C-alpha positions as CSV (number, residue, x, y, z in Angstrom):
1,M,-6.5,-5.6,15.8
2,K,-3.2,-4.5,14.2
3,V,-2.0,-4.7,10.6
4,T,1.5,-3.8,9.3
5,V,2.0,-1.9,6.0
6,K,5.5,-2.0,4.4
7,M,6.3,0.3,1.5
8,G,9.2,0.2,-0.9
9,A,11.0,3.1,-2.4
10,P,10.2,5.6,-3.8
11,L,6.8,5.5,-2.1
12,S,8.4,5.2,1.3
13,Q,10.5,8.3,0.5
14,V,7.5,10.2,-0.7
15,I,5.5,9.7,2.5
16,G,8.5,9.5,4.8
17,E,7.7,6.0,6.3
18,R,8.9,2.5,5.3
19,K,6.6,0.7,7.7
20,V,3.3,1.7,9.4
21,I,1.5,-0.3,12.0
22,L,-2.2,0.5,12.1
23,E,-4.8,-0.3,14.8
24,V,-8.0,-1.2,12.8
25,H,-11.4,-2.6,13.6
26,E,-12.3,-6.2,13.2
27,G,-13.4,-7.1,9.6
28,V,-11.6,-4.1,8.1
29,M,-11.3,-4.2,4.3
30,L,-8.0,-3.6,2.6
31,S,-9.5,-0.6,0.8
32,E,-10.2,1.0,4.2
33,V,-6.5,0.6,5.1
34,L,-5.5,2.3,1.8
35,D,-8.0,5.1,2.5
36,E,-6.4,5.6,6.0
37,L,-3.0,5.8,4.5
38,Q,-4.3,8.4,2.0
39,A,-5.8,10.4,4.9
40,R,-2.5,10.2,6.9
41,Y,-0.2,10.9,4.0
42,P,-1.5,13.4,1.5
43,D,1.1,12.3,-1.2
44,F,0.2,8.6,-0.8
45,E,-2.0,8.4,-3.9
46,E,0.5,10.3,-6.1
47,G,3.3,8.1,-4.6
48,L,1.4,5.0,-5.8
49,K,1.6,6.5,-9.3
50,G,5.3,6.9,-9.1
51,K,5.8,10.4,-7.8
52,S,9.5,11.1,-7.6
53,L,10.2,8.7,-10.5
54,R,11.7,10.3,-13.6
55,K,8.4,9.9,-15.4
56,P,5.4,9.5,-13.0
57,F,2.4,7.5,-14.4
58,D,-1.3,8.4,-14.6
59,R,-2.2,5.1,-12.9
60,T,-1.0,3.0,-9.9
61,V,2.3,1.3,-10.7
62,Y,2.8,-0.5,-7.3
63,S,2.0,-4.1,-6.6
64,L,-0.1,-5.0,-3.6
65,F,0.4,-8.0,-1.3
66,I,-1.2,-9.4,1.8
67,N,1.0,-11.9,3.6
68,A,3.2,-12.2,0.5
69,R,0.2,-13.1,-1.7
70,P,-0.6,-10.7,-4.6
71,V,-3.9,-8.8,-4.4
72,S,-5.3,-6.5,-7.1
73,F,-6.3,-3.0,-6.2
74,E,-9.6,-3.7,-7.7
75,D,-10.2,-6.5,-5.1
76,A,-9.2,-4.3,-2.2
77,G,-12.9,-3.4,-1.4
78,K,-13.8,-7.1,-1.0
79,T,-10.6,-8.2,0.8
80,A,-11.1,-8.5,4.6
81,L,-8.0,-8.3,6.8
82,A,-7.2,-10.3,9.9
83,D,-5.2,-9.4,13.0
84,G,-1.5,-9.5,12.2
85,D,-1.8,-9.3,8.4
86,R,1.2,-7.8,6.6
87,I,0.4,-5.6,3.7
88,A,3.2,-4.7,1.2
89,L,3.4,-2.1,-1.5
90,F,6.3,-2.5,-3.9
91,L,7.2,-1.6,-7.4
92,P,7.2,-4.6,-9.8
93,V,10.7,-5.8,-10.5
94,A,11.8,-6.9,-14.0
95,G,15.2,-7.9,-15.1
96,G,17.2,-10.3,-17.0
């Protein structure tokens, strides 16, 4: 089965990809997909902490979504994916 991962800037700039399509096994957990991204892109974890921002953080600053629904990183290990799921990693937006 296939899942698509879309990443916003600056994470996409850090790893050099805006979109990745992965072939994964049936019943894969979201955490396994995140582990695969870390294995493919050595700067992935640091990118999640804001590498290339003016002041990187010591924790993950990105928001995680599956099919436009928010998912916490803490729940990634118990979140199974289905064929065609779309995963998105974007910085939270605030404004006024």
